[in-house]
C-alpha positions as CSV (number, residue, x, y, z in Angstrom):
1,X,-32.2,-21.4,-12.8
2,X,-29.8,-18.4,-12.8
3,X,-26.1,-19.2,-12.6
4,X,-25.8,-16.7,-9.8
5,X,-28.5,-18.4,-7.8
6,X,-28.5,-21.3,-5.4
7,X,-25.6,-20.0,-3.3
8,X,-26.8,-22.1,-0.4
9,X,-25.9,-25.4,-2.1
10,X,-23.5,-27.6,-0.2
11,X,-19.9,-27.0,-1.3
12,X,-17.1,-29.5,-1.1
13,X,-14.1,-28.4,1.0
14,X,-11.3,-30.8,0.0
15,X,-8.1,-29.4,-1.4
16,X,-4.5,-30.5,-1.9
17,X,-1.2,-28.6,-1.7
18,X,1.5,-29.2,-4.3
19,X,5.0,-27.7,-3.6
20,X,7.1,-29.9,-5.8
21,X,8.3,-26.9,-7.9
22,X,9.2,-24.5,-5.1
23,X,12.6,-26.0,-4.4
24,X,13.7,-25.6,-8.0
25,X,12.3,-22.2,-8.7
26,X,12.5,-19.4,-6.0
27,X,9.7,-17.5,-7.8
28,X,7.3,-20.4,-8.0
29,X,4.6,-20.6,-5.2
30,X,3.1,-23.9,-3.9
31,X,-0.5,-24.3,-5.2
32,X,-3.7,-25.3,-3.6
33,X,-5.9,-27.1,-6.1
34,X,-9.4,-26.0,-5.1
35,X,-12.6,-27.8,-4.8
36,X,-14.2,-25.4,-2.3
37,X,-16.3,-22.2,-2.9
38,X,-14.0,-20.3,-5.3
39,X,-13.7,-23.1,-7.8
40,X,-17.4,-23.9,-7.4
41,X,-18.4,-20.4,-8.1
42,X,-16.2,-20.1,-11.2
43,X,-17.6,-23.4,-12.5
44,X,-21.1,-21.9,-12.2
45,X,-20.1,-18.8,-14.1
46,X,-18.1,-20.3,-17.0
47,X,-20.8,-22.4,-18.6
48,X,-23.1,-19.4,-18.9
49,X,-20.3,-17.5,-20.6
50,X,-20.0,-15.0,-17.8
51,X,-16.3,-15.1,-18.6
52,X,-15.3,-11.7,-17.4
53,X,-16.5,-12.0,-13.7
54,X,-15.2,-15.6,-13.6
55,X,-11.7,-14.6,-14.8
56,X,-11.6,-11.6,-12.5
57,X,-12.3,-14.1,-9.7
58,X,-9.5,-16.5,-10.8
59,X,-7.1,-13.6,-11.1
60,X,-7.9,-12.4,-7.6
61,X,-7.3,-16.0,-6.3
62,X,-4.0,-16.5,-7.9
63,X,-2.6,-13.1,-6.9
64,X,-3.9,-13.3,-3.3
65,X,-1.0,-13.1,-0.9
66,X,1.7,-12.1,-3.4
67,X,2.3,-8.8,-1.6
68,X,3.1,-10.6,1.7
69,X,6.8,-11.0,2.7
70,X,6.0,-14.7,3.1
71,X,4.0,-15.6,0.0
72,X,1.1,-18.0,0.7
73,X,0.2,-20.9,-1.6
74,X,-1.6,-19.9,-4.8
75,X,-5.3,-20.9,-5.3
76,X,-5.9,-22.6,-8.6
77,X,-9.0,-24.0,-10.1
78,X,-9.4,-27.6,-11.4
79,X,-7.5,-28.4,-14.6
80,X,-10.8,-28.4,-16.6
81,X,-11.1,-24.7,-16.0
82,X,-7.5,-24.0,-16.8
83,X,-8.0,-25.8,-20.1
84,X,-11.1,-23.7,-20.8
85,X,-9.3,-20.4,-20.1
86,X,-6.6,-21.4,-22.6
87,X,-9.4,-21.8,-25.2
88,X,-11.0,-18.5,-24.3
89,X,-7.6,-16.8,-25.0
90,X,-7.7,-17.8,-28.7
91,X,-11.2,-18.9,-29.8
92,X,-12.4,-16.8,-32.8
93,X,-15.8,-16.0,-31.3
94,X,-14.1,-14.3,-28.4
95,X,-11.2,-12.7,-30.2
96,X,-11.2,-11.8,-33.9
97,X,-14.9,-12.4,-34.2
98,X,-16.0,-11.0,-30.8
99,X,-19.5,-9.5,-31.0
100,X,-19.1,-7.2,-28.0
101,X,-16.4,-5.6,-25.8
102,X,-17.1,-8.1,-23.0
103,X,-16.0,-11.0,-25.1
104,X,-12.8,-9.3,-26.3
105,X,-12.1,-8.3,-22.7
106,X,-12.6,-12.0,-21.6
107,X,-9.9,-13.2,-24.1
108,X,-7.5,-10.6,-22.9
109,X,-8.2,-11.5,-19.2
110,X,-7.7,-15.1,-20.1
111,X,-4.2,-14.4,-21.5
112,X,-3.4,-12.3,-18.4
113,X,-4.6,-15.1,-16.1
114,X,-2.5,-17.7,-17.9
115,X,0.5,-15.5,-17.6
116,X,0.0,-15.0,-13.9
117,X,-0.3,-18.8,-13.3
118,X,3.0,-19.3,-15.2
119,X,4.8,-16.5,-13.5
120,X,3.5,-16.9,-9.9
121,X,2.9,-20.6,-9.7
122,X,5.0,-22.2,-12.5
123,X,4.1,-25.0,-14.9
124,X,4.7,-27.9,-12.5
125,X,2.8,-26.6,-9.5
126,X,0.2,-25.3,-11.9
127,X,-0.3,-28.8,-13.3
128,X,-0.2,-27.3,-16.8
129,X,0.8,-30.6,-18.4
130,X,-2.6,-32.1,-17.5
131,X,-4.5,-28.9,-18.3
132,X,-2.9,-28.4,-21.7
133,X,-3.2,-32.0,-23.0
134,X,-4.7,-32.7,-26.4
135,X,-7.3,-35.4,-26.6
136,X,-10.3,-36.7,-28.5
137,X,-13.8,-35.8,-27.3
138,X,-14.7,-39.4,-26.9
139,X,-11.9,-40.2,-24.5
140,X,-11.8,-36.9,-22.6
141,X,-13.8,-37.2,-19.4
142,X,-11.2,-34.6,-18.2
143,X,-12.9,-32.1,-20.4
144,X,-16.3,-32.9,-18.9
145,X,-17.5,-35.4,-21.5
146,X,-20.1,-37.9,-20.3
147,X,-18.7,-41.1,-18.9
148,X,-20.0,-44.6,-19.7
149,X,-21.4,-46.2,-16.6
150,X,-22.6,-49.7,-15.7
151,X,-24.4,-51.0,-12.7
152,X,-21.2,-51.0,-10.7
153,X,-20.0,-47.7,-11.9
154,X,-22.6,-45.1,-11.0
155,X,-20.8,-42.9,-8.5
156,X,-19.4,-39.6,-9.8
157,X,-15.7,-39.2,-10.1
158,X,-13.6,-36.2,-9.3
159,X,-13.5,-35.3,-13.0
160,X,-17.3,-35.5,-13.1
161,X,-17.6,-33.0,-10.2
162,X,-15.4,-30.6,-12.1
163,X,-16.9,-30.9,-15.5
164,X,-18.1,-27.8,-17.3
165,X,-21.2,-27.8,-19.4
166,X,-20.0,-25.6,-22.2
167,X,-19.1,-26.3,-25.9
168,X,-15.9,-24.3,-25.5
169,X,-14.8,-26.7,-22.7
170,X,-15.6,-29.8,-24.6
171,X,-15.9,-30.5,-28.4
172,X,-15.2,-26.8,-29.2
173,X,-12.0,-26.5,-27.1
174,X,-8.7,-26.1,-28.8
175,X,-7.6,-29.4,-27.0
176,X,-10.3,-31.3,-28.8
177,X,-10.4,-29.5,-32.1
178,X,-6.6,-29.8,-32.9
179,X,-5.0,-33.1,-33.7
180,X,-2.0,-32.2,-31.5
181,X,0.3,-29.3,-30.6
182,X,2.1,-29.4,-33.9
183,X,-1.2,-29.0,-35.8
184,X,-1.7,-25.8,-33.9
185,X,1.9,-24.7,-34.6
186,X,1.6,-25.3,-38.3
187,X,-1.8,-23.6,-38.5
188,X,-0.5,-20.6,-36.5
189,X,2.5,-20.1,-38.7
190,X,0.3,-20.4,-41.8
191,X,-1.8,-17.6,-40.4
192,X,1.4,-15.5,-40.0
193,X,1.6,-15.5,-43.8
194,X,-2.0,-15.5,-44.9
195,X,-4.2,-14.2,-42.1
196,X,-2.5,-11.3,-40.3
197,X,-5.5,-10.4,-38.0
198,X,-5.8,-14.0,-36.9
199,X,-2.1,-14.3,-36.5
200,X,-2.2,-11.4,-34.0
201,X,-4.0,-13.6,-31.5
202,X,-2.2,-16.8,-32.4
203,X,1.1,-15.1,-31.9
204,X,0.3,-14.2,-28.3
205,X,-1.1,-17.7,-27.6
206,X,1.8,-19.5,-29.2
207,X,4.4,-17.3,-27.5
208,X,2.7,-18.1,-24.1
209,X,2.8,-21.9,-24.9
210,X,6.5,-21.8,-25.8
211,X,7.2,-19.9,-22.6
212,X,5.4,-22.7,-20.8
213,X,7.4,-25.4,-22.6
214,X,10.7,-23.6,-22.0
215,X,10.0,-23.0,-18.3
216,X,8.8,-26.5,-17.7
217,X,11.9,-28.0,-19.3
218,X,14.2,-25.7,-17.5
219,X,12.7,-26.6,-14.1
220,X,12.9,-30.3,-14.7
221,X,16.4,-30.0,-16.0
222,X,17.3,-28.3,-12.7
223,X,15.5,-31.1,-10.8
224,X,17.7,-33.6,-12.6
225,X,20.9,-31.7,-11.6
226,X,19.7,-31.6,-8.0
227,X,19.0,-35.3,-7.9
228,X,21.2,-37.0,-10.6
229,X,20.9,-40.5,-9.0
230,X,17.2,-40.7,-9.5
231,X,16.4,-43.4,-12.0
232,X,13.5,-41.4,-13.4
233,X,14.6,-38.4,-15.4
234,X,12.1,-35.6,-14.6
235,X,12.5,-34.3,-18.2
236,X,10.8,-37.4,-19.5
237,X,7.6,-36.1,-17.9
238,X,7.9,-32.6,-19.4
239,X,5.1,-31.0,-21.5
240,X,7.5,-30.9,-24.4
241,X,8.0,-34.6,-24.4
242,X,4.3,-35.1,-24.0
243,X,3.7,-33.1,-27.2
244,X,6.4,-35.0,-29.0
245,X,5.1,-38.4,-28.2
246,X,1.5,-38.0,-27.2
247,X,-1.9,-36.8,-28.5
248,X,-3.5,-38.2,-31.7
249,X,-0.4,-37.9,-33.9
250,X,1.6,-40.9,-35.1
251,X,4.8,-41.9,-33.5
252,X,8.2,-41.0,-34.9
253,X,6.8,-37.8,-36.5
254,X,10.0,-35.8,-36.8
255,X,9.4,-34.7,-40.4
256,X,5.9,-33.6,-39.6
257,X,7.1,-31.5,-36.6
258,X,9.7,-29.8,-38.8
259,X,7.1,-29.1,-41.5
260,X,4.9,-27.5,-38.8
261,X,7.8,-25.3,-37.6
262,X,8.5,-24.3,-41.2
263,X,4.9,-23.9,-42.3
264,X,4.9,-21.4,-45.2
265,X,1.2,-20.9,-46.1
266,X,1.4,-22.9,-49.3
267,X,-1.5,-25.1,-50.4
268,X,0.5,-28.1,-49.3
269,X,1.1,-26.6,-45.9
270,X,-2.5,-25.5,-45.5
271,X,-3.7,-29.0,-46.4
272,X,-1.6,-30.6,-43.7
273,X,-2.1,-27.9,-41.1
274,X,-5.7,-26.6,-41.6
275,X,-7.8,-24.3,-39.5
276,X,-8.6,-25.4,-36.0
277,X,-12.2,-24.0,-36.0
278,X,-14.6,-23.9,-38.9
279,X,-14.6,-20.5,-40.6
280,X,-11.9,-19.4,-38.2
281,X,-10.5,-16.7,-40.4
282,X,-13.8,-15.2,-41.4
283,X,-14.8,-12.0,-39.6
284,X,-18.2,-10.5,-38.6
285,X,-19.8,-8.2,-41.1
286,X,-19.6,-4.6,-39.9
287,X,-23.4,-4.3,-39.5
288,X,-23.5,-7.5,-37.4
289,X,-21.6,-5.9,-34.5
290,X,-24.1,-3.1,-34.2
291,X,-27.1,-5.2,-34.7
292,X,-26.2,-7.9,-32.2
293,X,-24.6,-5.6,-29.6
294,X,-28.2,-4.6,-28.7
295,X,-29.2,-8.1,-27.6
296,X,-31.0,-7.9,-24.3
297,X,-30.2,-9.7,-21.1
298,X,-32.9,-10.7,-18.6
299,X,-31.5,-12.8,-15.8
300,X,-34.9,-13.5,-14.2
301,X,-36.3,-14.7,-17.5
302,X,-33.2,-16.8,-18.2
303,X,-32.4,-14.6,-21.3
304,X,-28.7,-14.2,-21.7
305,X,-28.4,-12.4,-25.0
306,X,-25.0,-13.1,-26.7
307,X,-23.6,-14.9,-23.6
308,X,-25.2,-18.2,-24.6
309,X,-24.3,-17.9,-28.3
310,X,-21.0,-19.5,-28.9
311,X,-21.0,-19.3,-32.7
312,X,-22.0,-16.9,-35.4
313,X,-24.4,-17.6,-38.3
314,X,-22.6,-18.0,-41.7
315,X,-24.7,-15.1,-43.0
316,X,-23.0,-12.8,-40.4
317,X,-19.5,-13.7,-41.6
318,X,-17.3,-12.4,-44.4
319,X,-13.9,-13.3,-45.7
320,X,-10.9,-11.6,-44.1
321,X,-9.1,-8.8,-45.8
322,X,-5.8,-9.6,-47.6
323,X,-2.8,-10.7,-45.6
324,X,-1.4,-7.2,-45.5
325,X,-4.2,-6.1,-43.2
326,X,-2.7,-4.5,-40.0
327,X,-2.9,-6.2,-36.7
328,X,-5.3,-4.5,-34.3
329,X,-3.6,-2.0,-32.0
330,X,-4.7,-3.9,-28.9
331,X,-2.7,-7.0,-30.1
332,X,0.4,-5.1,-31.1
333,X,2.4,-6.1,-28.0
334,X,5.4,-8.0,-29.3
335,X,8.9,-6.7,-28.4
336,X,11.4,-5.4,-31.1
337,X,13.4,-8.2,-32.8
338,X,16.7,-8.0,-34.7
339,X,15.2,-9.1,-38.0
340,X,14.3,-6.9,-40.9
341,X,12.0,-7.3,-43.8
342,X,13.9,-10.3,-45.1
343,X,11.9,-12.4,-42.5
344,X,8.7,-11.7,-44.5
345,X,8.8,-15.2,-46.2
346,X,8.4,-16.6,-42.6
347,X,5.6,-14.4,-41.6
348,X,7.5,-11.5,-40.1
349,X,10.0,-11.1,-37.3
350,X,7.8,-12.3,-34.5
351,X,7.0,-15.5,-36.4
352,X,10.6,-16.3,-37.0
353,X,11.6,-15.8,-33.4
354,X,8.9,-18.3,-32.3
355,X,10.1,-20.7,-35.0
356,X,13.7,-20.4,-33.7
357,X,12.7,-20.9,-30.1
358,X,10.8,-24.1,-31.1
359,X,13.8,-25.4,-33.0
360,X,16.0,-24.6,-30.0
361,X,13.7,-26.6,-27.7
362,X,13.7,-29.6,-30.2
363,X,17.5,-29.4,-30.3
364,X,17.7,-29.5,-26.5
365,X,15.4,-32.5,-26.3
366,X,17.5,-34.4,-28.9
367,X,20.7,-33.8,-26.9
368,X,19.4,-35.1,-23.6
369,X,16.6,-37.5,-24.6
370,X,17.4,-38.7,-28.1
371,X,15.5,-41.9,-27.5
372,X,12.4,-39.9,-26.8
373,X,12.4,-37.8,-29.9
374,X,15.2,-38.3,-32.4
375,X,19.0,-38.2,-32.5
376,X,20.6,-34.8,-32.9
377,X,22.2,-35.6,-36.3
378,X,18.8,-36.6,-37.7
379,X,17.2,-33.4,-36.4
380,X,19.9,-31.3,-38.0
381,X,19.6,-33.2,-41.3
382,X,15.9,-32.4,-41.3
383,X,16.6,-28.8,-40.5
384,X,19.0,-28.6,-43.4
385,X,16.4,-30.0,-45.8
386,X,14.2,-27.0,-45.0
387,X,16.9,-24.3,-44.9
388,X,19.1,-25.1,-47.9
389,X,16.5,-24.5,-50.7
390,X,15.6,-21.0,-49.3
391,X,16.5,-17.8,-51.2
392,X,19.7,-16.3,-50.0
393,X,18.1,-13.5,-47.9
394,X,15.9,-15.9,-46.1
395,X,18.7,-18.4,-45.8
396,X,20.9,-15.8,-44.2
397,X,18.1,-14.8,-41.8
398,X,18.0,-18.2,-40.3
399,X,21.8,-18.7,-39.8
400,X,22.9,-15.1,-39.0
401,X,24.3,-14.5,-35.5
402,X,21.1,-12.8,-34.3
403,X,19.2,-16.0,-35.1
404,X,21.8,-18.4,-33.6
405,X,21.5,-16.5,-30.3
406,X,18.3,-18.5,-29.6
407,X,20.3,-21.7,-29.5
408,X,22.7,-23.0,-27.0
409,X,26.3,-22.1,-28.0
410,X,27.2,-25.7,-28.8
411,X,24.0,-26.2,-30.8
412,X,24.5,-23.0,-32.8
413,X,28.0,-24.2,-33.6
414,X,26.8,-27.7,-34.7
415,X,24.0,-26.3,-36.9
416,X,26.3,-23.8,-38.6
417,X,28.8,-26.6,-39.4
418,X,26.2,-28.9,-40.7
419,X,25.0,-26.2,-43.1
420,X,28.5,-25.1,-44.1
421,X,29.6,-28.7,-44.9
422,X,26.6,-29.1,-47.2
423,X,27.7,-26.2,-49.2
424,X,31.4,-26.8,-49.7
425,X,33.5,-29.3,-51.6
426,X,33.5,-32.9,-50.2
427,X,37.3,-32.8,-50.0
428,X,37.2,-30.4,-47.0
429,X,38.6,-32.1,-43.9
430,X,36.2,-32.5,-40.9
431,X,36.8,-30.3,-37.9
432,X,38.3,-31.9,-34.8
433,X,35.5,-30.8,-32.5
434,X,31.9,-29.6,-32.7
435,X,32.9,-26.1,-31.4
436,X,33.5,-23.8,-34.4
437,X,36.7,-21.8,-33.9
438,X,38.7,-19.5,-36.0
439,X,41.2,-22.2,-36.7
440,X,38.5,-24.6,-37.9
441,X,37.3,-21.9,-40.3
442,X,40.8,-21.4,-41.7
443,X,41.5,-25.1,-42.0
444,X,38.2,-26.8,-42.8
445,X,36.0,-24.2,-44.5
446,X,37.5,-21.0,-46.0
447,X,40.0,-22.6,-48.3
448,X,37.4,-24.7,-50.1
449,X,35.1,-23.7,-52.9
450,X,31.3,-24.2,-53.0
451,X,30.1,-27.6,-54.3
452,X,27.9,-25.8,-56.9
453,X,28.1,-22.7,-59.0
454,X,24.4,-22.0,-58.7
455,X,22.7,-19.8,-56.0
């Protein structure tokens, strides 16, 4: 049966309104989590890979009412569809290995929709913590996996009603393929050094995810300020904390997280943070695009051409060009950064900005929730382990003022002093406070020699 048929089926009409975020963020709109017609229609389109019309529909729903002087609640799909959209934004078959313009357009629309949800609804009202959770296929009924049932458990659950019969929504999703968020971070930064074309997409996806983490933490921090007497700290439910302690990764993984942030494309780093999808960095052979773009579609005969083909044959793939290949023009959207070519060992200026933003977030969590992640002193010691062995130009790139601007002022001061004290004679007196001042430099640092003559 065609996915566009059966429009007369009975449609659920239950929905819930979430306005928990609106008091903390003036720009955030309350959300209506849909189960009626719009969500139902999208669920019918997505399994058949009619991604472009489905995403246009979702964009229309989330932007509806924004022009009104009194904004109405935003209409959002179930979390399974949000999770699928996030996969569509980065999956190789729809981005760097797209076989037609529709697929590439779908990935761009997916990124646009995710941005709209974050900007118009916010991470809390948008329920992004649930939508963007990593999990195994076996335990993920949320992704639409089949549930085990017994004689007393035959009725469908809410998750069953919202399940999506698509490989990209289940075993092929980024949430099932990656071990956890830090696996994705490490692999993305490896791509920034070894696979420039693939990094073009990972850069956009990772930048969005860091924006989500940052916004989610900031909103919850404000909620804590507004209600300091609440026994439950809202920040403990943040997506950042979820990624630090959840998923399939082992507990107390501070060192692994820092290795992911400093992933450098070496064989050791590639072994620990390997590709998310098989043959991810391979591209279609040039003749394949022309050959397969002619695939016919016949809706009445249930022939969908490329739309039901989620993978490419290995014979249609070839290795990517060297890492110096230019990023496609349509992906060249990053703003200017203050870094020069000395950032090349880190994958370029955009890569280093994202690394610094993640380090800043980790520092913030360590300040306010040390029991959840790790004490601040431990984090800075691990940071020092990665920074100190670097060549002088790269070392300077990470500690120069333009890099420190991504940290809170007190954090920047502490990091600078931890690094400085590791480089000078042990006879130097400790500063009186963590705030680095001119007097501290004159008394505790400048008069003392380096503790080694080598560079």
